[in-house]
N, CA, C and O atoms as CSV, one atom per row, in Angstrom:
chain,resi,resn,atom,element,x,y,z
A,1,MET,N,N,85.205,132.489,123.745
A,1,MET,CA,C,83.978,133.183,123.989
A,1,MET,C,C,84.149,133.973,125.275
A,1,MET,O,O,84.652,133.455,126.271
A,2,ILE,N,N,83.734,135.212,125.247
A,2,ILE,CA,C,83.806,136.052,126.434
A,2,ILE,C,C,82.384,136.358,126.882
A,2,ILE,O,O,81.545,136.807,126.101
A,3,ALA,N,N,82.141,136.103,128.151
A,3,ALA,CA,C,80.828,136.401,128.720
A,3,ALA,C,C,81.016,137.503,129.757
A,3,ALA,O,O,82.007,137.516,130.487
A,4,THR,N,N,80.076,138.409,129.816
A,4,THR,CA,C,80.146,139.474,130.813
A,4,THR,C,C,78.957,139.359,131.747
A,4,THR,O,O,77.918,138.799,131.398
A,5,GLY,N,N,79.130,139.891,132.917
A,5,GLY,CA,C,78.060,139.891,133.904
A,5,GLY,C,C,78.387,140.905,134.989
A,5,GLY,O,O,79.476,141.478,135.008
A,6,VAL,N,N,77.481,141.111,135.851
A,6,VAL,CA,C,77.669,142.052,136.943
A,6,VAL,C,C,77.567,141.272,138.244
A,6,VAL,O,O,76.627,140.504,138.449
A,7,ASN,N,N,78.562,141.482,139.135
A,7,ASN,CA,C,78.504,140.773,140.403
A,7,ASN,C,C,77.623,141.547,141.396
A,7,ASN,O,O,77.038,142.567,141.032
A,8,GLY,N,N,77.526,141.072,142.637
A,8,GLY,CA,C,76.682,141.697,143.653
A,8,GLY,C,C,77.100,143.105,144.027
A,8,GLY,O,O,76.291,143.852,144.576
A,9,ASN,N,N,78.329,143.491,143.751
A,9,ASN,CA,C,78.815,144.827,144.078
A,9,ASN,C,C,78.641,145.796,142.918
A,9,ASN,O,O,79.064,146.949,143.014
A,10,GLY,N,N,78.036,145.361,141.840
A,10,GLY,CA,C,77.837,146.211,140.675
A,10,GLY,C,C,79.040,146.277,139.756
A,10,GLY,O,O,79.078,147.104,138.845
A,11,GLU,N,N,80.047,145.400,139.985
A,11,GLU,CA,C,81.229,145.387,139.144
A,11,GLU,C,C,80.999,144.473,137.946
A,11,GLU,O,O,80.379,143.414,138.050
A,12,THR,N,N,81.513,144.912,136.820
A,12,THR,CA,C,81.410,144.077,135.624
A,12,THR,C,C,82.458,142.982,135.706
A,12,THR,O,O,83.630,143.246,135.975
A,13,MET,N,N,82.028,141.762,135.472
A,13,MET,CA,C,82.916,140.596,135.529
A,13,MET,C,C,83.069,140.023,134.121
A,13,MET,O,O,82.121,139.997,133.336
A,14,PHE,N,N,84.256,139.577,133.832
A,14,PHE,CA,C,84.523,138.936,132.548
A,14,PHE,C,C,84.920,137.489,132.796
A,14,PHE,O,O,85.707,137.191,133.695
A,15,ALA,N,N,84.385,136.628,132.014
A,15,ALA,CA,C,84.745,135.218,132.098
A,15,ALA,C,C,85.023,134.723,130.684
A,15,ALA,O,O,84.287,135.037,129.748
A,16,THR,N,N,86.062,133.967,130.544
A,16,THR,CA,C,86.353,133.395,129.223
A,16,THR,C,C,86.132,131.902,129.287
A,16,THR,O,O,86.358,131.258,130.312
A,17,ARG,N,N,85.696,131.383,128.194
A,17,ARG,CA,C,85.452,129.944,128.096
A,17,ARG,C,C,85.937,129.474,126.736
A,17,ARG,O,O,85.609,130.056,125.702
A,18,LYS,N,N,86.706,128.434,126.762
A,18,LYS,CA,C,87.209,127.854,125.527
A,18,LYS,C,C,86.122,126.989,124.907
A,18,LYS,O,O,85.503,126.176,125.592
A,19,ILE,N,N,85.893,127.162,123.629
A,19,ILE,CA,C,84.931,126.321,122.924
A,19,ILE,C,C,85.711,125.217,122.229
A,19,ILE,O,O,86.544,125.477,121.360
A,20,LEU,N,N,85.434,124.001,122.618
A,20,LEU,CA,C,86.126,122.863,122.019
A,20,LEU,C,C,85.320,122.337,120.846
A,20,LEU,O,O,84.093,122.245,120.901
A,21,THR,N,N,86.027,121.998,119.795
A,21,THR,CA,C,85.380,121.411,118.621
A,21,THR,C,C,85.900,119.999,118.449
A,21,THR,O,O,86.927,119.629,119.019
A,22,ASP,N,N,85.199,119.226,117.674
A,22,ASP,CA,C,85.677,117.884,117.371
A,22,ASP,C,C,86.988,117.992,116.602
A,22,ASP,O,O,87.075,118.708,115.604
A,23,GLN,N,N,87.987,117.290,117.065
A,23,GLN,CA,C,89.283,117.295,116.401
A,23,GLN,C,C,89.370,116.091,115.484
A,23,GLN,O,O,89.044,114.971,115.878
A,24,LYS,N,N,89.808,116.325,114.273
A,24,LYS,CA,C,89.993,115.250,113.314
A,24,LYS,C,C,91.486,115.009,113.138
A,24,LYS,O,O,92.285,115.929,113.317
A,25,PRO,N,N,91.871,113.795,112.793
A,25,PRO,CA,C,93.300,113.536,112.560
A,25,PRO,C,C,93.774,114.256,111.309
A,25,PRO,O,O,93.014,114.479,110.367
A,26,TYR,N,N,95.039,114.608,111.327
A,26,TYR,CA,C,95.642,115.203,110.135
A,26,TYR,C,C,95.837,114.105,109.096
A,26,TYR,O,O,96.434,113.068,109.383
A,27,THR,N,N,95.338,114.333,107.907
A,27,THR,CA,C,95.510,113.372,106.819
A,27,THR,C,C,95.893,114.117,105.547
A,27,THR,O,O,95.649,115.317,105.419
A,28,MET,N,N,96.491,113.398,104.617
A,28,MET,CA,C,96.845,114.006,103.334
A,28,MET,C,C,95.587,114.407,102.563
A,28,MET,O,O,95.547,115.470,101.943
A,29,SER,N,N,94.572,113.562,102.603
A,29,SER,CA,C,93.324,113.881,101.903
A,29,SER,C,C,92.640,115.085,102.547
A,29,SER,O,O,92.105,115.949,101.853
A,30,GLY,N,N,92.661,115.134,103.879
A,30,GLY,CA,C,92.067,116.268,104.585
A,30,GLY,C,C,92.801,117.562,104.293
A,30,GLY,O,O,92.175,118.607,104.119
A,31,LEU,N,N,94.123,117.501,104.236
A,31,LEU,CA,C,94.926,118.670,103.896
A,31,LEU,C,C,94.589,119.149,102.485
A,31,LEU,O,O,94.375,120.339,102.255
A,32,ALA,N,N,94.546,118.214,101.554
A,32,ALA,CA,C,94.227,118.570,100.168
A,32,ALA,C,C,92.840,119.195,100.076
A,32,ALA,O,O,92.658,120.204,99.395
A,33,LEU,N,N,91.870,118.606,100.751
A,33,LEU,CA,C,90.507,119.128,100.738
A,33,LEU,C,C,90.455,120.537,101.316
A,33,LEU,O,O,89.761,121.403,100.784
A,34,HIS,N,N,91.179,120.766,102.395
A,34,HIS,CA,C,91.181,122.065,103.067
A,34,HIS,C,C,91.720,123.171,102.167
A,34,HIS,O,O,91.242,124.304,102.219
A,35,ILE,N,N,92.713,122.847,101.344
A,35,ILE,CA,C,93.282,123.887,100.476
A,35,ILE,C,C,92.722,123.850,99.053
A,35,ILE,O,O,93.194,124.572,98.175
A,36,GLY,N,N,91.715,123.006,98.835
A,36,GLY,CA,C,91.008,123.011,97.553
A,36,GLY,C,C,91.668,122.209,96.449
A,36,GLY,O,O,91.510,122.532,95.272
A,37,LEU,N,N,92.404,121.170,96.808
A,37,LEU,CA,C,93.061,120.317,95.814
A,37,LEU,C,C,92.633,118.868,96.006
A,37,LEU,O,O,92.044,118.504,97.024
A,38,THR,N,N,92.940,118.062,95.016
A,38,THR,CA,C,92.810,116.617,95.211
A,38,THR,C,C,94.089,116.131,95.878
A,38,THR,O,O,95.099,116.836,95.882
A,39,ARG,N,N,94.047,114.944,96.435
A,39,ARG,CA,C,95.226,114.383,97.081
A,39,ARG,C,C,96.374,114.258,96.082
A,39,ARG,O,O,97.516,114.582,96.408
A,40,GLN,N,N,96.082,113.794,94.875
A,40,GLN,CA,C,97.129,113.637,93.858
A,40,GLN,C,C,97.701,114.988,93.449
A,40,GLN,O,O,98.907,115.098,93.229
A,41,SER,N,N,96.865,116.019,93.342
A,41,SER,CA,C,97.367,117.352,93.000
A,41,SER,C,C,98.304,117.864,94.088
A,41,SER,O,O,99.326,118.485,93.798
A,42,LEU,N,N,97.947,117.598,95.339
A,42,LEU,CA,C,98.812,118.000,96.449
A,42,LEU,C,C,100.181,117.343,96.317
A,42,LEU,O,O,101.208,117.996,96.501
A,43,ILE,N,N,100.196,116.059,95.999
A,43,ILE,CA,C,101.458,115.340,95.814
A,43,ILE,C,C,102.237,115.947,94.646
A,43,ILE,O,O,103.455,116.111,94.730
A,44,ASN,N,N,101.543,116.278,93.563
A,44,ASN,CA,C,102.202,116.861,92.391
A,44,ASN,C,C,102.762,118.256,92.686
A,44,ASN,O,O,103.828,118.611,92.183
A,45,TYR,N,N,102.048,119.050,93.499
A,45,TYR,CA,C,102.507,120.398,93.821
A,45,TYR,C,C,103.824,120.374,94.593
A,45,TYR,O,O,104.598,121.328,94.525
A,46,LYS,N,N,104.082,119.305,95.318
A,46,LYS,CA,C,105.335,119.207,96.061
A,46,LYS,C,C,106.531,119.251,95.108
A,46,LYS,O,O,107.625,119.645,95.512
A,47,ASN,N,N,106.338,118.856,93.863
A,47,ASN,CA,C,107.415,118.832,92.884
A,47,ASN,C,C,107.686,120.207,92.265
A,47,ASN,O,O,108.636,120.366,91.498
A,48,ARG,N,N,106.859,121.192,92.592
A,48,ARG,CA,C,107.050,122.544,92.062
A,48,ARG,C,C,107.815,123.366,93.099
A,48,ARG,O,O,107.415,123.443,94.260
A,49,ASN,N,N,108.908,123.971,92.671
A,49,ASN,CA,C,109.796,124.678,93.595
A,49,ASN,C,C,109.078,125.722,94.441
A,49,ASN,O,O,109.371,125.852,95.629
A,50,GLU,N,N,108.150,126.464,93.859
A,50,GLU,CA,C,107.504,127.550,94.607
A,50,GLU,C,C,106.575,127.044,95.716
A,50,GLU,O,O,106.219,127.810,96.611
A,51,PHE,N,N,106.176,125.762,95.669
A,51,PHE,CA,C,105.296,125.199,96.692
A,51,PHE,C,C,105.980,124.153,97.566
A,51,PHE,O,O,105.392,123.670,98.533
A,52,PHE,N,N,107.214,123.804,97.230
A,52,PHE,CA,C,107.891,122.705,97.912
A,52,PHE,C,C,107.918,122.890,99.425
A,52,PHE,O,O,107.517,121.988,100.160
A,53,ASP,N,N,108.384,124.041,99.903
A,53,ASP,CA,C,108.506,124.262,101.349
A,53,ASP,C,C,107.162,124.211,102.055
A,53,ASP,O,O,107.039,123.594,103.113
A,54,SER,N,N,106.156,124.855,101.480
A,54,SER,CA,C,104.830,124.885,102.107
A,54,SER,C,C,104.206,123.497,102.179
A,54,SER,O,O,103.673,123.102,103.215
A,55,ILE,N,N,104.275,122.772,101.091
A,55,ILE,CA,C,103.688,121.430,101.051
A,55,ILE,C,C,104.461,120.495,101.976
A,55,ILE,O,O,103.863,119.685,102.683
A,56,THR,N,N,105.781,120.604,101.972
A,56,THR,CA,C,106.596,119.755,102.840
A,56,THR,C,C,106.269,120.006,104.303
A,56,THR,O,O,106.145,119.060,105.081
A,57,GLN,N,N,106.129,121.262,104.684
A,57,GLN,CA,C,105.812,121.595,106.075
A,57,GLN,C,C,104.422,121.078,106.459
A,57,GLN,O,O,104.241,120.552,107.557
A,58,ALA,N,N,103.463,121.220,105.583
A,58,ALA,CA,C,102.113,120.717,105.865
A,58,ALA,C,C,102.114,119.193,105.980
A,58,ALA,O,O,101.460,118.632,106.858
A,59,LYS,N,N,102.850,118.530,105.090
A,59,LYS,CA,C,102.952,117.070,105.162
A,59,LYS,C,C,103.623,116.637,106.461
A,59,LYS,O,O,103.249,115.614,107.034
A,60,GLN,N,N,104.607,117.399,106.932
A,60,GLN,CA,C,105.279,117.050,108.180
A,60,GLN,C,C,104.316,117.108,109.367
A,60,GLN,O,O,104.415,116.305,110.294
A,61,ARG,N,N,103.394,118.053,109.333
A,61,ARG,CA,C,102.408,118.132,110.415
A,61,ARG,C,C,101.533,116.879,110.397
A,61,ARG,O,O,101.250,116.310,111.451
A,62,CYS,N,N,101.109,116.450,109.225
A,62,CYS,CA,C,100.323,115.218,109.105
A,62,CYS,C,C,101.141,114.021,109.557
A,62,CYS,O,O,100.656,113.171,110.304
A,63,GLU,N,N,102.391,113.959,109.098
A,63,GLU,CA,C,103.263,112.842,109.438
A,63,GLU,C,C,103.497,112.760,110.948
A,63,GLU,O,O,103.506,111.670,111.519
A,64,GLU,N,N,103.683,113.904,111.583
A,64,GLU,CA,C,103.896,113.932,113.033
A,64,GLU,C,C,102.695,113.342,113.772
A,64,GLU,O,O,102.854,112.591,114.734
A,65,TYR,N,N,101.499,113.690,113.313
A,65,TYR,CA,C,100.293,113.159,113.945
A,65,TYR,C,C,100.286,111.632,113.883
A,65,TYR,O,O,100.071,110.965,114.895
A,66,TRP,N,N,100.523,111.082,112.689
A,66,TRP,CA,C,100.447,109.632,112.518
A,66,TRP,C,C,101.590,108.915,113.210
A,66,TRP,O,O,101.412,107.804,113.709
A,67,GLU,N,N,102.765,109.536,113.246
A,67,GLU,CA,C,103.877,108.925,113.962
A,67,GLU,C,C,103.549,108.821,115.454
A,67,GLU,O,O,103.915,107.841,116.102
A,68,GLY,N,N,102.867,109.818,115.993
A,68,GLY,CA,C,102.458,109.786,117.389
A,68,GLY,C,C,101.431,108.711,117.691
A,68,GLY,O,O,101.251,108.343,118.852
A,69,ARG,N,N,100.760,108.206,116.683
A,69,ARG,CA,C,99.748,107.166,116.868
A,69,ARG,C,C,100.330,105.752,116.842
A,69,ARG,O,O,99.596,104.785,117.044
A,70,LEU,N,N,101.618,105.618,116.601
A,70,LEU,CA,C,102.215,104.291,116.480
A,70,LEU,C,C,102.173,103.483,117.767
A,70,LEU,O,O,102.300,102.259,117.724
A,71,ASP,N,N,101.998,104.132,118.906
A,71,ASP,CA,C,101.948,103.398,120.170
A,71,ASP,C,C,100.532,103.249,120.710
A,71,ASP,O,O,100.342,102.935,121.885
A,72,SER,N,N,99.554,103.471,119.865
A,72,SER,CA,C,98.161,103.385,120.306
A,72,SER,C,C,97.509,102.115,119.766
A,72,SER,O,O,98.148,101.305,119.095
A,73,LYS,N,N,96.229,101.962,120.073
A,73,LYS,CA,C,95.513,100.790,119.563
A,73,LYS,C,C,95.294,100.867,118.055
A,73,LYS,O,O,94.872,99.891,117.434
A,74,HIS,N,N,95.580,102.028,117.469
A,74,HIS,CA,C,95.412,102.215,116.023
A,74,HIS,C,C,96.756,102.200,115.296
A,74,HIS,O,O,96.878,102.756,114.205
A,75,ASP,N,N,97.762,101.564,115.896
A,75,ASP,CA,C,99.095,101.649,115.326
A,75,ASP,C,C,99.226,101.000,113.952
A,75,ASP,O,O,100.059,101.431,113.154
A,76,ARG,N,N,98.433,99.984,113.655
A,76,ARG,CA,C,98.518,99.363,112.321
A,76,ARG,C,C,98.027,100.322,111.242
A,76,ARG,O,O,98.626,100.410,110.170
A,77,GLY,N,N,96.955,101.032,111.516
A,77,GLY,CA,C,96.469,102.031,110.565
A,77,GLY,C,C,97.459,103.171,110.403
A,77,GLY,O,O,97.663,103.669,109.296
A,78,ALA,N,N,98.074,103.585,111.506
A,78,ALA,CA,C,99.077,104.646,111.454
A,78,ALA,C,C,100.281,104.192,110.629
A,78,ALA,O,O,100.797,104.951,109.809
A,79,ALA,N,N,100.723,102.964,110.848
A,79,ALA,CA,C,101.863,102.434,110.092
A,79,ALA,C,C,101.529,102.351,108.605
A,79,ALA,O,O,102.363,102.681,107.763
A,80,PHE,N,N,100.324,101.916,108.282
A,80,PHE,CA,C,99.899,101.854,106.880
A,80,PHE,C,C,99.935,103.247,106.258
A,80,PHE,O,O,100.445,103.428,105.153
A,81,ASN,N,N,99.389,104.232,106.979
A,81,ASN,CA,C,99.372,105.604,106.487
A,81,ASN,C,C,100.785,106.120,106.259
A,81,ASN,O,O,101.066,106.716,105.219
A,82,LEU,N,N,101.667,105.900,107.209
A,82,LEU,CA,C,103.037,106.396,107.086
A,82,LEU,C,C,103.764,105.762,105.907
A,82,LEU,O,O,104.443,106.460,105.153
A,83,THR,N,N,103.633,104.443,105.736
A,83,THR,CA,C,104.354,103.780,104.650
A,83,THR,C,C,103.816,104.155,103.279
A,83,THR,O,O,104.549,104.087,102.292
A,84,ASN,N,N,102.554,104.547,103.195
A,84,ASN,CA,C,101.969,104.857,101.893
A,84,ASN,C,C,101.945,106.338,101.543
A,84,ASN,O,O,101.759,106.686,100.377
A,85,ASN,N,N,102.129,107.218,102.521
A,85,ASN,CA,C,102.029,108.649,102.240
A,85,ASN,C,C,103.294,109.448,102.479
A,85,ASN,O,O,103.356,110.617,102.097
A,86,TYR,N,N,104.292,108.863,103.092
A,86,TYR,CA,C,105.462,109.642,103.480
A,86,TYR,C,C,106.743,108.927,103.092
A,86,TYR,O,O,106.835,107.702,103.166
A,87,ASP,N,N,107.730,109.710,102.675
A,87,ASP,CA,C,109.020,109.160,102.271
A,87,ASP,C,C,109.765,108.619,103.489
A,87,ASP,O,O,109.648,109.161,104.588
A,88,GLY,N,N,110.514,107.570,103.290
A,88,GLY,CA,C,111.376,107.043,104.328
A,88,GLY,C,C,110.738,106.025,105.254
A,88,GLY,O,O,111.430,105.468,106.106
A,89,TRP,N,N,109.465,105.763,105.125
A,89,TRP,CA,C,108.794,104.765,105.952
A,89,TRP,C,C,108.583,103.526,105.097
A,89,TRP,O,O,108.162,103.628,103.945
A,90,ARG,N,N,108.871,102.364,105.650
A,90,ARG,CA,C,108.616,101.117,104.936
A,90,ARG,C,C,108.373,100.008,105.946
A,90,ARG,O,O,108.795,100.089,107.100
A,91,ASN,N,N,107.697,98.995,105.498
A,91,ASN,CA,C,107.499,97.816,106.331
A,91,ASN,C,C,108.677,96.882,106.112
A,91,ASN,O,O,109.120,96.684,104.981
A,92,ARG,N,N,109.174,96.318,107.181
A,92,ARG,CA,C,110.261,95.353,107.095
A,92,ARG,C,C,109.676,93.980,107.349
A,92,ARG,O,O,109.039,93.744,108.375
A,93,GLN,N,N,109.890,93.100,106.433
A,93,GLN,CA,C,109.350,91.761,106.573
A,93,GLN,C,C,110.484,90.775,106.806
A,93,GLN,O,O,111.497,90.792,106.107
A,94,GLU,N,N,110.300,89.936,107.776
A,94,GLU,CA,C,111.258,88.872,108.053
A,94,GLU,C,C,110.844,87.648,107.240
A,94,GLU,O,O,109.677,87.255,107.255
A,95,LEU,N,N,111.783,87.056,106.544
A,95,LEU,CA,C,111.499,85.863,105.771
A,95,LEU,C,C,111.858,84.641,106.592
A,95,LEU,O,O,113.025,84.423,106.918
A,96,THR,N,N,110.853,83.843,106.927
A,96,THR,CA,C,111.105,82.632,107.711
A,96,THR,C,C,110.414,81.453,107.051
A,96,THR,O,O,109.372,81.594,106.411
A,97,GLY,N,N,111.017,80.293,107.220
A,97,GLY,CA,C,110.446,79.067,106.692
A,97,GLY,C,C,109.390,78.519,107.628
A,97,GLY,O,O,109.108,79.112,108.669
A,98,LYS,N,N,108.805,77.388,107.263
A,98,LYS,CA,C,107.716,76.844,108.074
A,98,LYS,C,C,108.182,76.374,109.443
A,98,LYS,O,O,107.366,76.274,110.359
A,99,ASN,N,N,109.452,76.084,109.611
A,99,ASN,CA,C,109.984,75.694,110.916
A,99,ASN,C,C,110.613,76.867,111.653
A,99,ASN,O,O,111.252,76.676,112.687
A,100,GLY,N,N,110.440,78.088,111.129
A,100,GLY,CA,C,110.970,79.281,111.785
A,100,GLY,C,C,112.390,79.642,111.397
A,100,GLY,O,O,112.939,80.611,111.921
A,101,GLU,N,N,113.010,78.875,110.479
A,101,GLU,CA,C,114.384,79.197,110.101
A,101,GLU,C,C,114.404,80.471,109.252
A,101,GLU,O,O,113.474,80.750,108.495
A,102,ASP,N,N,115.473,81.221,109.398
A,102,ASP,CA,C,115.623,82.494,108.700
A,102,ASP,C,C,115.922,82.240,107.226
A,102,ASP,O,O,116.929,81.615,106.893
A,103,LEU,N,N,115.061,82.717,106.354
A,103,LEU,CA,C,115.269,82.569,104.914
A,103,LEU,C,C,115.879,83.822,104.303
A,103,LEU,O,O,116.306,83.805,103.149
A,104,GLY,N,N,115.922,84.911,105.069
A,104,GLY,CA,C,116.437,86.180,104.555
A,104,GLY,C,C,117.859,86.084,104.048
A,104,GLY,O,O,118.175,86.631,102.991
A,105,LYS,N,N,118.728,85.395,104.783
A,105,LYS,CA,C,120.120,85.268,104.369
A,105,LYS,C,C,120.221,84.519,103.048
A,105,LYS,O,O,121.019,84.892,102.188
A,106,GLY,N,N,119.436,83.481,102.877
A,106,GLY,CA,C,119.461,82.729,101.625
A,106,GLY,C,C,119.086,83.592,100.434
A,106,GLY,O,O,119.711,83.500,99.377
A,107,TRP,N,N,118.076,84.424,100.594
A,107,TRP,CA,C,117.661,85.318,99.512
A,107,TRP,C,C,118.748,86.337,99.216
A,107,TRP,O,O,119.018,86.646,98.056
A,108,ALA,N,N,119.372,86.861,100.268
A,108,ALA,CA,C,120.439,87.839,100.070
A,108,ALA,C,C,121.598,87.205,99.311
A,108,ALA,O,O,122.180,87.830,98.424
A,109,ASP,N,N,121.938,85.948,99.664
A,109,ASP,CA,C,123.017,85.247,98.967
A,109,ASP,C,C,122.670,85.035,97.492
A,109,ASP,O,O,123.521,85.202,96.619
A,110,MET,N,N,121.418,84.665,97.223
A,110,MET,CA,C,120.990,84.438,95.839
A,110,MET,C,C,121.049,85.738,95.032
A,110,MET,O,O,121.492,85.736,93.883
A,111,LEU,N,N,120.608,86.835,95.627
A,111,LEU,CA,C,120.647,88.116,94.919
A,111,LEU,C,C,122.080,88.556,94.649
A,111,LEU,O,O,122.373,89.084,93.576
A,112,ALA,N,N,122.982,88.342,95.621
A,112,ALA,CA,C,124.393,88.692,95.425
A,112,ALA,C,C,125.006,87.868,94.292
A,112,ALA,O,O,125.752,88.392,93.465
A,113,LEU,N,N,124.683,86.575,94.264
A,113,LEU,CA,C,125.194,85.707,93.209
A,113,LEU,C,C,124.653,86.139,91.854
A,113,LEU,O,O,125.406,86.186,90.881
A,114,ALA,N,N,123.380,86.453,91.771
A,114,ALA,CA,C,122.786,86.897,90.510
A,114,ALA,C,C,123.443,88.179,90.035
A,114,ALA,O,O,123.666,88.356,88.837
A,115,SER,N,N,123.754,89.075,90.962
A,115,SER,CA,C,124.416,90.324,90.606
A,115,SER,C,C,125.810,90.061,90.044
A,115,SER,O,O,126.209,90.673,89.054
A,116,LYS,N,N,126.547,89.154,90.675
A,116,LYS,CA,C,127.891,88.813,90.191
A,116,LYS,C,C,127.838,88.191,88.808
A,116,LYS,O,O,128.672,88.494,87.955
A,117,VAL,N,N,126.861,87.325,88.583
A,117,VAL,CA,C,126.715,86.674,87.272
A,117,VAL,C,C,126.399,87.719,86.211
A,117,VAL,O,O,126.947,87.675,85.109
A,118,ALA,N,N,125.519,88.656,86.540
A,118,ALA,CA,C,125.150,89.693,85.576
A,118,ALA,C,C,126.345,90.583,85.249
A,118,ALA,O,O,126.539,90.963,84.094
A,119,GLU,N,N,127.155,90.922,86.274
A,119,GLU,CA,C,128.338,91.756,86.052
A,119,GLU,C,C,129.363,91.052,85.168
A,119,GLU,O,O,130.054,91.692,84.376
A,120,ALA,N,N,129.456,89.736,85.308
A,120,ALA,CA,C,130.423,88.965,84.525
A,120,ALA,C,C,129.904,88.663,83.127
A,120,ALA,O,O,130.582,88.000,82.341
A,121,GLY,N,N,128.699,89.147,82.812
A,121,GLY,CA,C,128.117,88.862,81.501
A,121,GLY,C,C,127.741,87.413,81.364
A,121,GLY,O,O,127.895,86.823,80.295
A,122,GLY,N,N,127.248,86.833,82.439
A,122,GLY,CA,C,126.999,85.405,82.518
A,122,GLY,C,C,125.743,84.950,81.828
A,122,GLY,O,O,124.901,84.310,82.458
A,123,GLU,N,N,125.585,85.250,80.575
A,123,GLU,CA,C,124.445,84.700,79.850
A,123,GLU,C,C,124.855,83.382,79.231
A,123,GLU,O,O,126.019,83.194,78.875
A,124,ASN,N,N,123.917,82.478,79.100
A,124,ASN,CA,C,124.230,81.209,78.464
A,124,ASN,C,C,124.118,81.349,76.949
A,124,ASN,O,O,123.834,82.433,76.440
A,125,ALA,N,N,124.332,80.289,76.258
A,125,ALA,CA,C,124.319,80.330,74.796
A,125,ALA,C,C,122.959,80.740,74.247
A,125,ALA,O,O,122.868,81.262,73.136
A,126,ASP,N,N,121.896,80.504,75.025
A,126,ASP,CA,C,120.560,80.867,74.560
A,126,ASP,C,C,120.312,82.374,74.678
A,126,ASP,O,O,119.377,82.895,74.070
A,127,GLY,N,N,121.143,83.076,75.456
A,127,GLY,CA,C,120.961,84.507,75.630
A,127,GLY,C,C,119.793,84.867,76.528
A,127,GLY,O,O,119.290,85.989,76.484
A,128,ASP,N,N,119.355,83.899,77.356
A,128,ASP,CA,C,118.194,84.182,78.194
A,128,ASP,C,C,118.550,84.715,79.581
A,128,ASP,O,O,117.664,84.864,80.423
A,129,GLY,N,N,119.821,85.003,79.835
A,129,GLY,CA,C,120.224,85.569,81.107
A,129,GLY,C,C,120.449,84.538,82.200
A,129,GLY,O,O,120.926,84.890,83.279
A,130,ARG,N,N,120.117,83.267,81.955
A,130,ARG,CA,C,120.342,82.240,82.957
A,130,ARG,C,C,121.670,81.561,82.682
A,130,ARG,O,O,122.046,81.346,81.530
A,131,THR,N,N,122.372,81.228,83.748
A,131,THR,CA,C,123.628,80.510,83.549
A,131,THR,C,C,123.307,79.014,83.558
A,131,THR,O,O,122.504,78.529,84.354
A,132,ASP,N,N,123.956,78.318,82.656
A,132,ASP,CA,C,123.742,76.868,82.586
A,132,ASP,C,C,124.707,76.185,83.545
A,132,ASP,O,O,125.894,76.509,83.581
A,133,THR,N,N,124.201,75.258,84.306
A,133,THR,CA,C,125.063,74.480,85.205
A,133,THR,C,C,125.133,73.070,84.662
A,133,THR,O,O,124.130,72.526,84.200
A,134,PRO,N,N,126.323,72.471,84.717
A,134,PRO,CA,C,126.446,71.115,84.181
A,134,PRO,C,C,125.674,70.127,85.042
A,134,PRO,O,O,125.587,70.285,86.260
A,135,ALA,N,N,125.124,69.123,84.411
A,135,ALA,CA,C,124.399,68.077,85.144
A,135,ALA,C,C,125.393,67.219,85.871
A,135,ALA,O,O,126.474,66.943,85.351
A,136,SER,N,N,125.044,66.784,87.084
A,136,SER,CA,C,125.980,65.941,87.834
A,136,SER,C,C,125.694,64.506,87.633
A,136,SER,O,O,126.387,63.655,88.191
């Protein structure tokens, strides 16, 4: 906004003043609303070559906003937003038992063993995919 006035010497004075508006966070839903789409349509448009760059750039602006919020009091909401709306973000969960022992390694070992059994064609006679172990 530019305001004009005359000082005591009869000179015209110009003053500028910035008008501040309420700033809202960048969101995928807000972006979609601004350009006249639903959130799902916005996601679908990213798959079209002619819109890929534009949609990707707009999503990056939203993502940057939420990534910057990770060190604030709203970091859990920011983390939720990032993991659900943007590629490459995920929650990492530590698997621990009731006494605090690490269960993650045990699960990894079980998955590796299951993979080896599947590769070896380790189905039992029933064909149910489980390997039979002899009773001791």
